[in-house]
All heavy atoms as TSV, in Angstrom:
chain	resi	resn	atom	element	x	y	z
A	1	MET	N	N	24.493	-32.208	6.644
A	1	MET	CA	C	24.681	-32.918	7.889
A	1	MET	C	C	26.040	-32.525	8.469
A	1	MET	O	O	27.036	-32.513	7.760
A	1	MET	CB	C	24.619	-34.434	7.644
A	1	MET	CG	C	24.852	-35.250	8.891
A	1	MET	SD	S	24.767	-37.040	8.633
A	1	MET	CE	C	23.021	-37.300	8.710
A	2	THR	N	N	26.043	-32.259	9.768
A	2	THR	CA	C	27.290	-31.882	10.435
A	2	THR	C	C	28.159	-33.120	10.669
A	2	THR	O	O	27.688	-34.253	10.585
A	2	THR	CB	C	26.998	-31.230	11.797
A	2	THR	OG1	O	26.419	-32.209	12.652
A	2	THR	CG2	C	26.086	-30.020	11.654
A	3	GLU	N	N	29.418	-32.882	10.979
A	3	GLU	CA	C	30.334	-33.989	11.291
A	3	GLU	C	C	29.844	-34.759	12.505
A	3	GLU	O	O	29.905	-35.985	12.540
A	3	GLU	CB	C	31.754	-33.456	11.542
A	3	GLU	CG	C	32.469	-32.998	10.298
A	3	GLU	CD	C	32.773	-34.144	9.349
A	3	GLU	OE1	O	33.126	-35.248	9.817
A	3	GLU	OE2	O	32.651	-33.937	8.135
A	4	GLU	N	N	29.347	-34.044	13.505
A	4	GLU	CA	C	28.839	-34.685	14.717
A	4	GLU	C	C	27.611	-35.542	14.406
A	4	GLU	O	O	27.470	-36.651	14.907
A	4	GLU	CB	C	28.489	-33.631	15.754
A	4	GLU	CG	C	28.088	-34.206	17.089
A	4	GLU	CD	C	27.829	-33.112	18.104
A	4	GLU	OE1	O	28.776	-32.369	18.418
A	4	GLU	OE2	O	26.675	-33.017	18.555
A	5	GLY	N	N	26.722	-35.019	13.583
A	5	GLY	CA	C	25.534	-35.774	13.187
A	5	GLY	C	C	25.891	-37.013	12.398
A	5	GLY	O	O	25.297	-38.079	12.588
A	6	PHE	N	N	26.862	-36.877	11.508
A	6	PHE	CA	C	27.311	-38.022	10.715
A	6	PHE	C	C	27.922	-39.093	11.617
A	6	PHE	O	O	27.629	-40.280	11.476
A	6	PHE	CB	C	28.321	-37.588	9.660
A	6	PHE	CG	C	28.885	-38.732	8.881
A	6	PHE	CD1	C	28.149	-39.352	7.883
A	6	PHE	CD2	C	30.157	-39.222	9.166
A	6	PHE	CE1	C	28.665	-40.430	7.177
A	6	PHE	CE2	C	30.684	-40.287	8.466
A	6	PHE	CZ	C	29.932	-40.900	7.463
A	7	ALA	N	N	28.770	-38.674	12.561
A	7	ALA	CA	C	29.413	-39.628	13.469
A	7	ALA	C	C	28.376	-40.355	14.313
A	7	ALA	O	O	28.468	-41.574	14.519
A	7	ALA	CB	C	30.415	-38.909	14.365
A	8	SER	N	N	27.380	-39.632	14.773
A	8	SER	CA	C	26.318	-40.245	15.574
A	8	SER	C	C	25.524	-41.263	14.758
A	8	SER	O	O	25.257	-42.377	15.223
A	8	SER	CB	C	25.383	-39.169	16.108
A	8	SER	OG	O	24.315	-39.748	16.818
A	9	ALA	N	N	25.164	-40.900	13.539
A	9	ALA	CA	C	24.417	-41.812	12.670
A	9	ALA	C	C	25.246	-43.046	12.332
A	9	ALA	O	O	24.731	-44.175	12.314
A	9	ALA	CB	C	23.988	-41.092	11.400
A	10	LYS	N	N	26.524	-42.838	12.077
A	10	LYS	CA	C	27.412	-43.958	11.764
A	10	LYS	C	C	27.525	-44.904	12.956
A	10	LYS	O	O	27.437	-46.121	12.797
A	10	LYS	CB	C	28.788	-43.439	11.376
A	10	LYS	CG	C	29.774	-44.526	10.985
A	10	LYS	CD	C	31.112	-43.943	10.597
A	10	LYS	CE	C	31.973	-43.932	11.843
A	10	LYS	NZ	N	33.357	-43.560	11.619
A	11	ASN	N	N	27.673	-44.351	14.156
A	11	ASN	CA	C	27.775	-45.189	15.348
A	11	ASN	C	C	26.498	-45.972	15.606
A	11	ASN	O	O	26.549	-47.131	15.995
A	11	ASN	CB	C	28.144	-44.346	16.566
A	11	ASN	CG	C	29.597	-43.943	16.559
A	11	ASN	OD1	O	30.419	-44.516	15.840
A	11	ASN	ND2	N	29.924	-42.943	17.350
A	12	GLN	N	N	25.356	-45.344	15.378
A	12	GLN	CA	C	24.089	-46.047	15.540
A	12	GLN	C	C	23.990	-47.216	14.566
A	12	GLN	O	O	23.568	-48.306	14.936
A	12	GLN	CB	C	22.907	-45.112	15.328
A	12	GLN	CG	C	22.557	-44.299	16.534
A	12	GLN	CD	C	21.282	-43.506	16.296
A	12	GLN	OE1	O	21.108	-42.902	15.236
A	12	GLN	NE2	N	20.413	-43.506	17.271
A	13	ALA	N	N	24.373	-46.985	13.323
A	13	ALA	CA	C	24.314	-48.047	12.315
A	13	ALA	C	C	25.275	-49.179	12.661
A	13	ALA	O	O	24.927	-50.359	12.531
A	13	ALA	CB	C	24.633	-47.479	10.931
A	14	LEU	N	N	26.476	-48.842	13.105
A	14	LEU	CA	C	27.440	-49.868	13.493
A	14	LEU	C	C	26.955	-50.662	14.698
A	14	LEU	O	O	27.077	-51.894	14.733
A	14	LEU	CB	C	28.797	-49.230	13.808
A	14	LEU	CG	C	29.625	-48.784	12.614
A	14	LEU	CD1	C	30.839	-47.996	13.089
A	14	LEU	CD2	C	30.056	-49.975	11.788
A	15	ALA	N	N	26.394	-49.975	15.688
A	15	ALA	CA	C	25.875	-50.665	16.869
A	15	ALA	C	C	24.749	-51.616	16.489
A	15	ALA	O	O	24.695	-52.758	16.970
A	15	ALA	CB	C	25.393	-49.650	17.903
A	16	MET	N	N	23.856	-51.172	15.618
A	16	MET	CA	C	22.751	-52.033	15.189
A	16	MET	C	C	23.263	-53.249	14.422
A	16	MET	O	O	22.737	-54.349	14.585
A	16	MET	CB	C	21.757	-51.233	14.347
A	16	MET	CG	C	20.946	-50.286	15.181
A	16	MET	SD	S	19.758	-49.195	14.330
A	16	MET	CE	C	19.569	-49.823	12.726
A	17	ALA	N	N	24.294	-53.070	13.611
A	17	ALA	CA	C	24.860	-54.186	12.851
A	17	ALA	C	C	25.482	-55.215	13.795
A	17	ALA	O	O	25.234	-56.421	13.655
A	17	ALA	CB	C	25.898	-53.676	11.855
A	18	HIS	N	N	26.269	-54.758	14.745
A	18	HIS	CA	C	26.878	-55.678	15.708
A	18	HIS	C	C	25.807	-56.362	16.555
A	18	HIS	O	O	25.892	-57.561	16.834
A	18	HIS	CB	C	27.874	-54.949	16.613
A	18	HIS	CG	C	29.162	-54.619	15.941
A	18	HIS	ND1	N	30.085	-55.576	15.582
A	18	HIS	CD2	C	29.681	-53.427	15.567
A	18	HIS	CE1	C	31.119	-54.989	15.018
A	18	HIS	NE2	N	30.900	-53.685	14.985
A	19	SER	N	N	24.814	-55.605	16.963
A	19	SER	CA	C	23.727	-56.153	17.759
A	19	SER	C	C	22.979	-57.232	16.985
A	19	SER	O	O	22.698	-58.321	17.509
A	19	SER	CB	C	22.763	-55.038	18.159
A	19	SER	OG	O	21.656	-55.559	18.839
A	20	GLY	N	N	22.657	-56.944	15.739
A	20	GLY	CA	C	21.940	-57.919	14.915
A	20	GLY	C	C	22.728	-59.195	14.722
A	20	GLY	O	O	22.185	-60.296	14.842
A	21	LEU	N	N	24.011	-59.058	14.442
A	21	LEU	CA	C	24.848	-60.243	14.273
A	21	LEU	C	C	24.949	-61.021	15.583
A	21	LEU	O	O	24.859	-62.256	15.593
A	21	LEU	CB	C	26.236	-59.835	13.784
A	21	LEU	CG	C	27.183	-60.955	13.399
A	21	LEU	CD1	C	26.566	-61.900	12.367
A	21	LEU	CD2	C	28.484	-60.373	12.861
A	22	GLY	N	N	25.093	-60.304	16.688
A	22	GLY	CA	C	25.133	-60.970	17.990
A	22	GLY	C	C	23.854	-61.732	18.278
A	22	GLY	O	O	23.887	-62.863	18.768
A	23	LEU	N	N	22.728	-61.146	17.957
A	23	LEU	CA	C	21.450	-61.819	18.196
A	23	LEU	C	C	21.297	-63.068	17.333
A	23	LEU	O	O	20.742	-64.073	17.779
A	23	LEU	CB	C	20.294	-60.855	17.952
A	23	LEU	CG	C	20.219	-59.696	18.928
A	23	LEU	CD1	C	19.068	-58.766	18.562
A	23	LEU	CD2	C	20.089	-60.170	20.347
A	24	VAL	N	N	21.794	-63.020	16.118
A	24	VAL	CA	C	21.767	-64.208	15.261
A	24	VAL	C	C	22.572	-65.331	15.914
A	24	VAL	O	O	22.123	-66.471	15.986
A	24	VAL	CB	C	22.310	-63.895	13.846
A	24	VAL	CG1	C	22.576	-65.162	13.061
A	24	VAL	CG2	C	21.340	-62.997	13.097
A	25	PHE	N	N	23.759	-64.989	16.418
A	25	PHE	CA	C	24.583	-65.998	17.083
A	25	PHE	C	C	23.890	-66.544	18.331
A	25	PHE	O	O	23.925	-67.742	18.589
A	25	PHE	CB	C	25.954	-65.428	17.448
A	25	PHE	CG	C	26.893	-65.291	16.288
A	25	PHE	CD1	C	27.620	-64.128	16.106
A	25	PHE	CD2	C	27.085	-66.326	15.382
A	25	PHE	CE1	C	28.506	-63.992	15.051
A	25	PHE	CE2	C	27.962	-66.205	14.325
A	25	PHE	CZ	C	28.681	-65.039	14.159
A	26	VAL	N	N	23.251	-65.667	19.127
A	26	VAL	CA	C	22.540	-66.119	20.326
A	26	VAL	C	C	21.452	-67.108	19.943
A	26	VAL	O	O	21.325	-68.178	20.544
A	26	VAL	CB	C	21.937	-64.923	21.099
A	26	VAL	CG1	C	20.939	-65.390	22.145
A	26	VAL	CG2	C	23.034	-64.103	21.757
A	27	ARG	N	N	20.690	-66.765	18.952
A	27	ARG	CA	C	19.583	-67.640	18.543
A	27	ARG	C	C	20.061	-68.972	17.989
A	27	ARG	O	O	19.346	-69.951	18.045
A	27	ARG	CB	C	18.706	-66.915	17.528
A	27	ARG	CG	C	17.925	-65.799	18.179
A	27	ARG	CD	C	17.003	-65.127	17.222
A	27	ARG	NE	N	16.274	-64.075	17.926
A	27	ARG	CZ	C	15.845	-62.992	17.363
A	27	ARG	NH1	N	16.054	-62.779	16.077
A	27	ARG	NH2	N	15.197	-62.095	18.062
A	28	ARG	N	N	21.268	-68.994	17.475
A	28	ARG	CA	C	21.835	-70.248	16.967
A	28	ARG	C	C	22.621	-71.000	18.041
A	28	ARG	O	O	23.204	-72.035	17.761
A	28	ARG	CB	C	22.733	-69.972	15.769
A	28	ARG	CG	C	21.951	-69.533	14.562
A	28	ARG	CD	C	22.827	-69.378	13.371
A	28	ARG	NE	N	22.000	-69.076	12.213
A	28	ARG	CZ	C	22.423	-69.140	10.991
A	28	ARG	NH1	N	23.671	-69.483	10.730
A	28	ARG	NH2	N	21.618	-68.856	10.001
A	29	GLY	N	N	22.656	-70.457	19.238
A	29	GLY	CA	C	23.354	-71.105	20.334
A	29	GLY	C	C	24.867	-70.954	20.276
A	29	GLY	O	O	25.593	-71.678	20.939
A	30	LYS	N	N	25.348	-70.005	19.497
A	30	LYS	CA	C	26.787	-69.772	19.358
A	30	LYS	C	C	27.183	-68.596	20.248
A	30	LYS	O	O	27.539	-67.522	19.787
A	30	LYS	CB	C	27.142	-69.510	17.895
A	30	LYS	CG	C	26.856	-70.695	17.005
A	30	LYS	CD	C	27.262	-70.421	15.583
A	30	LYS	CE	C	27.043	-71.665	14.729
A	30	LYS	NZ	N	27.605	-71.501	13.401
A	31	ASN	N	N	27.126	-68.839	21.559
A	31	ASN	CA	C	27.355	-67.768	22.522
A	31	ASN	C	C	28.759	-67.189	22.452
A	31	ASN	O	O	28.941	-65.993	22.631
A	31	ASN	CB	C	27.049	-68.264	23.931
A	31	ASN	CG	C	25.580	-68.561	24.107
A	31	ASN	OD1	O	24.740	-68.004	23.434
A	31	ASN	ND2	N	25.260	-69.472	25.006
A	32	ALA	N	N	29.761	-68.029	22.221
A	32	ALA	CA	C	31.137	-67.523	22.151
A	32	ALA	C	C	31.293	-66.511	21.016
A	32	ALA	O	O	32.037	-65.536	21.146
A	32	ALA	CB	C	32.114	-68.680	21.973
A	33	GLU	N	N	30.587	-66.723	19.915
A	33	GLU	CA	C	30.651	-65.788	18.798
A	33	GLU	C	C	29.783	-64.555	19.043
A	33	GLU	O	O	30.067	-63.472	18.544
A	33	GLU	CB	C	30.212	-66.460	17.489
A	33	GLU	CG	C	31.173	-67.489	16.955
A	33	GLU	CD	C	30.872	-68.902	17.453
A	33	GLU	OE1	O	30.136	-69.051	18.457
A	33	GLU	OE2	O	31.386	-69.852	16.859
A	34	ALA	N	N	28.719	-64.715	19.823
A	34	ALA	CA	C	27.796	-63.611	20.091
A	34	ALA	C	C	28.406	-62.561	21.006
A	34	ALA	O	O	28.202	-61.358	20.805
A	34	ALA	CB	C	26.506	-64.143	20.709
A	35	ILE	N	N	29.156	-63.006	21.996
A	35	ILE	CA	C	29.659	-62.076	23.013
A	35	ILE	C	C	30.473	-60.935	22.417
A	35	ILE	O	O	30.205	-59.771	22.727
A	35	ILE	CB	C	30.417	-62.833	24.119
A	35	ILE	CG1	C	29.415	-63.639	24.936
A	35	ILE	CG2	C	31.192	-61.868	25.009
A	35	ILE	CD1	C	30.040	-64.573	25.933
A	36	PRO	N	N	31.479	-61.178	21.559
A	36	PRO	CA	C	32.245	-60.037	21.035
A	36	PRO	C	C	31.397	-59.057	20.218
A	36	PRO	O	O	31.618	-57.845	20.268
A	36	PRO	CB	C	33.319	-60.673	20.152
A	36	PRO	CG	C	33.316	-62.113	20.453
A	36	PRO	CD	C	32.021	-62.442	21.106
A	37	GLU	N	N	30.432	-59.574	19.474
A	37	GLU	CA	C	29.563	-58.696	18.685
A	37	GLU	C	C	28.719	-57.817	19.595
A	37	GLU	O	O	28.575	-56.612	19.373
A	37	GLU	CB	C	28.671	-59.518	17.751
A	37	GLU	CG	C	29.419	-60.294	16.693
A	37	GLU	CD	C	30.217	-59.418	15.741
A	37	GLU	OE1	O	29.869	-58.236	15.532
A	37	GLU	OE2	O	31.212	-59.934	15.183
A	38	LEU	N	N	28.142	-58.429	20.623
A	38	LEU	CA	C	27.299	-57.672	21.542
A	38	LEU	C	C	28.126	-56.705	22.391
A	38	LEU	O	O	27.675	-55.595	22.677
A	38	LEU	CB	C	26.498	-58.633	22.416
A	38	LEU	CG	C	25.468	-59.459	21.630
A	38	LEU	CD1	C	24.925	-60.585	22.485
A	38	LEU	CD2	C	24.354	-58.592	21.097
A	39	GLU	N	N	29.332	-57.111	22.769
A	39	GLU	CA	C	30.219	-56.200	23.492
A	39	GLU	C	C	30.521	-54.968	22.639
A	39	GLU	O	O	30.506	-53.838	23.133
A	39	GLU	CB	C	31.535	-56.889	23.844
A	39	GLU	CG	C	31.450	-57.835	25.004
A	39	GLU	CD	C	32.779	-58.498	25.292
A	39	GLU	OE1	O	33.538	-58.801	24.348
A	39	GLU	OE2	O	33.055	-58.722	26.468
A	40	GLN	N	N	30.788	-55.198	21.370
A	40	GLN	CA	C	31.102	-54.076	20.468
A	40	GLN	C	C	29.897	-53.146	20.335
A	40	GLN	O	O	30.044	-51.932	20.337
A	40	GLN	CB	C	31.540	-54.604	19.102
A	40	GLN	CG	C	32.101	-53.558	18.192
A	40	GLN	CD	C	33.398	-52.954	18.711
A	40	GLN	OE1	O	34.120	-53.548	19.483
A	40	GLN	NE2	N	33.688	-51.754	18.268
A	41	ALA	N	N	28.697	-53.724	20.236
A	41	ALA	CA	C	27.487	-52.908	20.136
A	41	ALA	C	C	27.316	-52.043	21.377
A	41	ALA	O	O	26.967	-50.865	21.282
A	41	ALA	CB	C	26.264	-53.804	19.941
A	42	VAL	N	N	27.589	-52.607	22.543
A	42	VAL	CA	C	27.454	-51.857	23.787
A	42	VAL	C	C	28.523	-50.775	23.887
A	42	VAL	O	O	28.258	-49.673	24.361
A	42	VAL	CB	C	27.515	-52.818	24.997
A	42	VAL	CG1	C	27.637	-52.055	26.295
A	42	VAL	CG2	C	26.286	-53.710	25.021
A	43	LYS	N	N	29.729	-51.066	23.424
A	43	LYS	CA	C	30.800	-50.067	23.471
A	43	LYS	C	C	30.477	-48.872	22.578
A	43	LYS	O	O	30.767	-47.733	22.920
A	43	LYS	CB	C	32.123	-50.683	23.048
A	43	LYS	CG	C	32.726	-51.574	24.095
A	43	LYS	CD	C	34.008	-52.192	23.593
A	43	LYS	CE	C	34.531	-53.209	24.590
A	43	LYS	NZ	N	35.717	-53.911	24.086
A	44	ILE	N	N	29.890	-49.153	21.424
A	44	ILE	CA	C	29.575	-48.084	20.475
A	44	ILE	C	C	28.399	-47.251	20.960
A	44	ILE	O	O	28.406	-46.036	20.878
A	44	ILE	CB	C	29.283	-48.666	19.072
A	44	ILE	CG1	C	30.551	-49.293	18.499
A	44	ILE	CG2	C	28.754	-47.593	18.138
A	44	ILE	CD1	C	30.300	-50.111	17.249
A	45	ASP	N	N	27.358	-47.900	21.460
A	45	ASP	CA	C	26.139	-47.221	21.908
A	45	ASP	C	C	25.680	-47.879	23.201
A	45	ASP	O	O	24.981	-48.887	23.161
A	45	ASP	CB	C	25.066	-47.318	20.826
A	45	ASP	CG	C	23.802	-46.553	21.171
A	45	ASP	OD1	O	23.797	-45.837	22.197
A	45	ASP	OD2	O	22.826	-46.667	20.424
A	46	PRO	N	N	26.056	-47.359	24.370
A	46	PRO	CA	C	25.793	-48.032	25.631
A	46	PRO	C	C	24.345	-47.986	26.129
A	46	PRO	O	O	24.054	-48.521	27.177
A	46	PRO	CB	C	26.707	-47.306	26.615
A	46	PRO	CG	C	26.849	-45.946	26.053
A	46	PRO	CD	C	26.811	-46.126	24.551
A	47	ASN	N	N	23.417	-47.406	25.399
A	47	ASN	CA	C	22.050	-47.275	25.887
A	47	ASN	C	C	21.008	-48.263	25.350
A	47	ASN	O	O	19.893	-48.238	25.829
A	47	ASN	CB	C	21.559	-45.850	25.644
A	47	ASN	CG	C	22.328	-44.855	26.467
A	47	ASN	OD1	O	22.651	-45.113	27.609
A	47	ASN	ND2	N	22.655	-43.728	25.882
A	48	PRO	N	N	21.307	-49.099	24.380
A	48	PRO	CA	C	20.240	-49.977	23.872
A	48	PRO	C	C	19.954	-51.127	24.837
A	48	PRO	O	O	20.674	-52.097	24.911
A	48	PRO	CB	C	20.788	-50.489	22.548
A	48	PRO	CG	C	22.268	-50.456	22.730
A	48	PRO	CD	C	22.542	-49.289	23.644
A	49	ASP	N	N	18.900	-51.006	25.619
A	49	ASP	CA	C	18.578	-52.014	26.621
A	49	ASP	C	C	18.493	-53.435	26.077
A	49	ASP	O	O	18.986	-54.354	26.720
A	49	ASP	CB	C	17.295	-51.652	27.354
A	49	ASP	CG	C	17.487	-50.477	28.291
A	49	ASP	OD1	O	18.641	-50.142	28.605
A	49	ASP	OD2	O	16.467	-49.909	28.715
A	50	PRO	N	N	17.865	-53.675	24.920
A	50	PRO	CA	C	17.812	-55.055	24.430
A	50	PRO	C	C	19.205	-55.675	24.245
A	50	PRO	O	O	19.408	-56.837	24.549
A	50	PRO	CB	C	17.084	-54.951	23.090
A	50	PRO	CG	C	16.251	-53.725	23.220
A	50	PRO	CD	C	17.076	-52.782	24.063
A	51	VAL	N	N	20.163	-54.888	23.801
A	51	VAL	CA	C	21.527	-55.404	23.651
A	51	VAL	C	C	22.077	-55.780	25.014
A	51	VAL	O	O	22.683	-56.839	25.175
A	51	VAL	CB	C	22.438	-54.381	22.949
A	51	VAL	CG1	C	23.888	-54.846	22.969
A	51	VAL	CG2	C	21.990	-54.164	21.513
A	52	ASN	N	N	21.863	-54.938	26.007
A	52	ASN	CA	C	22.355	-55.247	27.344
A	52	ASN	C	C	21.741	-56.537	27.866
A	52	ASN	O	O	22.438	-57.365	28.444
A	52	ASN	CB	C	22.045	-54.112	28.312
A	52	ASN	CG	C	22.916	-52.905	28.077
A	52	ASN	OD1	O	24.028	-53.016	27.578
A	52	ASN	ND2	N	22.421	-51.740	28.437
A	53	TYR	N	N	20.464	-56.728	27.673
A	53	TYR	CA	C	19.812	-57.936	28.165
A	53	TYR	C	C	20.287	-59.186	27.428
A	53	TYR	O	O	20.520	-60.222	28.043
A	53	TYR	CB	C	18.294	-57.802	28.083
A	53	TYR	CG	C	17.761	-56.762	29.038
A	53	TYR	CD1	C	17.016	-55.693	28.593
A	53	TYR	CD2	C	18.047	-56.843	30.404
A	53	TYR	CE1	C	16.545	-54.734	29.472
A	53	TYR	CE2	C	17.579	-55.888	31.286
A	53	TYR	CZ	C	16.821	-54.843	30.818
A	53	TYR	OH	O	16.361	-53.902	31.686
A	54	TYR	N	N	20.419	-59.104	26.127
A	54	TYR	CA	C	20.920	-60.256	25.383
A	54	TYR	C	C	22.375	-60.558	25.739
A	54	TYR	O	O	22.775	-61.713	25.827
A	54	TYR	CB	C	20.779	-60.056	23.874
A	54	TYR	CG	C	19.414	-60.401	23.370
A	54	TYR	CD1	C	18.537	-59.410	22.932
A	54	TYR	CD2	C	18.982	-61.724	23.328
A	54	TYR	CE1	C	17.279	-59.728	22.469
A	54	TYR	CE2	C	17.716	-62.042	22.873
A	54	TYR	CZ	C	16.871	-61.039	22.444
A	54	TYR	OH	O	15.619	-61.354	21.996
A	55	LEU	N	N	23.159	-59.515	25.944
A	55	LEU	CA	C	24.547	-59.714	26.352
A	55	LEU	C	C	24.587	-60.407	27.705
A	55	LEU	O	O	25.349	-61.360	27.901
A	55	LEU	CB	C	25.283	-58.376	26.415
A	55	LEU	CG	C	26.724	-58.409	26.907
A	55	LEU	CD1	C	27.571	-59.301	26.017
A	55	LEU	CD2	C	27.289	-57.011	26.931
A	56	LEU	N	N	23.766	-59.979	28.626
A	56	LEU	CA	C	23.721	-60.586	29.939
A	56	LEU	C	C	23.310	-62.059	29.835
A	56	LEU	O	O	23.941	-62.930	30.423
A	56	LEU	CB	C	22.744	-59.826	30.835
A	56	LEU	CG	C	22.590	-60.311	32.258
A	56	LEU	CD1	C	23.925	-60.261	32.986
A	56	LEU	CD2	C	21.559	-59.456	32.989
A	57	LYS	N	N	22.271	-62.338	29.074
A	57	LYS	CA	C	21.805	-63.718	28.892
A	57	LYS	C	C	22.909	-64.579	28.273
A	57	LYS	O	O	23.156	-65.701	28.701
A	57	LYS	CB	C	20.572	-63.728	27.990
A	57	LYS	CG	C	20.023	-65.103	27.711
A	57	LYS	CD	C	18.814	-65.018	26.787
A	57	LYS	CE	C	18.349	-66.397	26.390
A	57	LYS	NZ	N	17.235	-66.352	25.466
A	58	THR	N	N	23.566	-64.048	27.265
A	58	THR	CA	C	24.637	-64.774	26.603
A	58	THR	C	C	25.797	-65.021	27.551
A	58	THR	O	O	26.352	-66.112	27.602
A	58	THR	CB	C	25.131	-63.991	25.370
A	58	THR	OG1	O	24.033	-63.826	24.482
A	58	THR	CG2	C	26.245	-64.719	24.659
A	59	ALA	N	N	26.163	-63.996	28.311
A	59	ALA	CA	C	27.282	-64.123	29.237
A	59	ALA	C	C	26.995	-65.167	30.305
A	59	ALA	O	O	27.869	-65.960	30.652
A	59	ALA	CB	C	27.586	-62.776	29.869
A	60	ILE	N	N	25.786	-65.173	30.816
A	60	ILE	CA	C	25.431	-66.164	31.827
A	60	ILE	C	C	25.500	-67.563	31.229
A	60	ILE	O	O	26.050	-68.480	31.833
A	60	ILE	CB	C	24.040	-65.872	32.405
A	60	ILE	CG1	C	24.094	-64.614	33.270
A	60	ILE	CG2	C	23.525	-67.056	33.214
A	60	ILE	CD1	C	22.747	-64.090	33.693
A	61	ALA	N	N	24.972	-67.723	30.038
A	61	ALA	CA	C	25.009	-69.029	29.383
A	61	ALA	C	C	26.430	-69.492	29.128
A	61	ALA	O	O	26.716	-70.677	29.103
A	61	ALA	CB	C	24.224	-68.975	28.070
A	62	SER	N	N	27.345	-68.560	28.964
A	62	SER	CA	C	28.742	-68.893	28.688
A	62	SER	C	C	29.622	-68.808	29.932
A	62	SER	O	O	30.834	-68.937	29.839
A	62	SER	CB	C	29.305	-67.955	27.623
A	62	SER	OG	O	28.617	-68.126	26.421
A	63	SER	N	N	28.999	-68.530	31.081
A	63	SER	CA	C	29.724	-68.421	32.350
A	63	SER	C	C	30.820	-67.366	32.304
A	63	SER	O	O	31.932	-67.577	32.766
A	63	SER	CB	C	30.306	-69.774	32.757
A	63	SER	OG	O	29.292	-70.708	32.914
A	64	LYS	N	N	30.500	-66.228	31.754
A	64	LYS	CA	C	31.451	-65.116	31.695
A	64	LYS	C	C	30.927	-63.993	32.575
A	64	LYS	O	O	30.321	-63.057	32.103
A	64	LYS	CB	C	31.647	-64.647	30.257
A	64	LYS	CG	C	32.357	-65.656	29.402
A	64	LYS	CD	C	32.775	-65.008	28.113
A	64	LYS	CE	C	33.525	-65.993	27.257
A	64	LYS	NZ	N	34.942	-65.853	27.365
A	65	CYS	N	N	31.170	-64.094	33.854
A	65	CYS	CA	C	30.623	-63.130	34.811
A	65	CYS	C	C	31.150	-61.723	34.586
A	65	CYS	O	O	30.441	-60.755	34.817
A	65	CYS	CB	C	30.929	-63.574	36.231
A	65	CYS	SG	S	30.068	-65.087	36.671
A	66	ASP	N	N	32.390	-61.589	34.132
A	66	ASP	CA	C	32.936	-60.247	33.925
A	66	ASP	C	C	32.168	-59.501	32.851
A	66	ASP	O	O	31.909	-58.310	32.972
A	66	ASP	CB	C	34.428	-60.308	33.591
A	66	ASP	CG	C	34.740	-61.157	32.375
A	66	ASP	OD1	O	33.982	-62.108	32.099
A	66	ASP	OD2	O	35.744	-60.880	31.704
A	67	VAL	N	N	31.749	-60.186	31.808
A	67	VAL	CA	C	30.965	-59.551	30.750
A	67	VAL	C	C	29.562	-59.260	31.262
A	67	VAL	O	O	28.984	-58.220	30.970
A	67	VAL	CB	C	30.923	-60.443	29.489
A	67	VAL	CG1	C	30.025	-59.830	28.433
A	67	VAL	CG2	C	32.312	-60.644	28.951
A	68	ALA	N	N	29.005	-60.152	32.063
A	68	ALA	CA	C	27.661	-59.953	32.595
A	68	ALA	C	C	27.609	-58.701	33.456
A	68	ALA	O	O	26.655	-57.928	33.381
A	68	ALA	CB	C	27.235	-61.172	33.399
A	69	LEU	N	N	28.614	-58.457	34.267
A	69	LEU	CA	C	28.633	-57.266	35.102
A	69	LEU	C	C	28.709	-56.001	34.261
A	69	LEU	O	O	28.091	-54.992	34.572
A	69	LEU	CB	C	29.815	-57.320	36.081
A	69	LEU	CG	C	29.682	-58.361	37.189
A	69	LEU	CD1	C	30.974	-58.418	37.988
A	69	LEU	CD2	C	28.502	-58.079	38.084
A	70	PHE	N	N	29.441	-56.051	33.144
A	70	PHE	CA	C	29.554	-54.906	32.245
A	70	PHE	C	C	28.203	-54.580	31.605
A	70	PHE	O	O	27.903	-53.446	31.314
A	70	PHE	CB	C	30.600	-55.219	31.172
A	70	PHE	CG	C	30.740	-54.139	30.142
A	70	PHE	CD1	C	31.382	-52.953	30.450
A	70	PHE	CD2	C	30.237	-54.312	28.867
A	70	PHE	CE1	C	31.515	-51.957	29.504
A	70	PHE	CE2	C	30.374	-53.317	27.913
A	70	PHE	CZ	C	31.008	-52.149	28.239
A	71	ALA	N	N	27.369	-55.589	31.412
A	71	ALA	CA	C	26.109	-55.403	30.706
A	71	ALA	C	C	25.026	-54.776	31.558
A	71	ALA	O	O	24.056	-54.256	31.031
A	71	ALA	CB	C	25.616	-56.750	30.173
A	72	ILE	N	N	25.180	-54.807	32.882
A	72	ILE	CA	C	24.144	-54.276	33.748
A	72	ILE	C	C	24.232	-52.748	33.716
A	72	ILE	O	O	25.244	-52.172	34.084
A	72	ILE	CB	C	24.305	-54.796	35.190
A	72	ILE	CG1	C	24.171	-56.323	35.193
A	72	ILE	CG2	C	23.281	-54.142	36.109
A	72	ILE	CD1	C	24.500	-56.963	36.513
A	73	PRO	N	N	23.148	-52.093	33.255
A	73	PRO	CA	C	23.186	-50.641	33.162
A	73	PRO	C	C	23.275	-50.002	34.544
A	73	PRO	O	O	22.628	-50.446	35.475
A	73	PRO	CB	C	21.849	-50.280	32.505
A	73	PRO	CG	C	21.244	-51.541	32.060
A	73	PRO	CD	C	21.915	-52.660	32.777
A	74	SER	N	N	24.084	-48.973	34.673
A	74	SER	CA	C	24.173	-48.254	35.938
A	74	SER	C	C	23.237	-47.056	35.888
A	74	SER	O	O	23.135	-46.380	34.879
A	74	SER	CB	C	25.618	-47.808	36.195
A	74	SER	OG	O	26.037	-46.948	35.179
A	75	LYS	N	N	22.558	-46.808	36.960
A	75	LYS	CA	C	21.599	-45.704	37.012
A	75	LYS	C	C	21.994	-44.740	38.090
A	75	LYS	O	O	22.502	-45.006	39.074
A	75	LYS	CB	C	20.190	-46.215	37.263
A	75	LYS	CG	C	19.710	-47.141	36.174
A	75	LYS	CD	C	18.849	-46.405	35.237
A	75	LYS	CE	C	18.452	-47.379	34.115
A	75	LYS	NZ	N	17.641	-46.921	33.177
């Protein structure tokens, strides 16, 4: 495996871990704890649509418009 391939695989795994933890917090109604996890997942891998949608939902529930705007994918 190349260094680039390893870095990509590592980033995917980290993004999935942050995303999963964020989703657990969302489902438990702990939006303040969910936001940093979901933000980190988006920073690591900006293309996972489910993370963007959950981040947006969480941000709206927590009245954090700045995070909600970051979550909207640009096309």
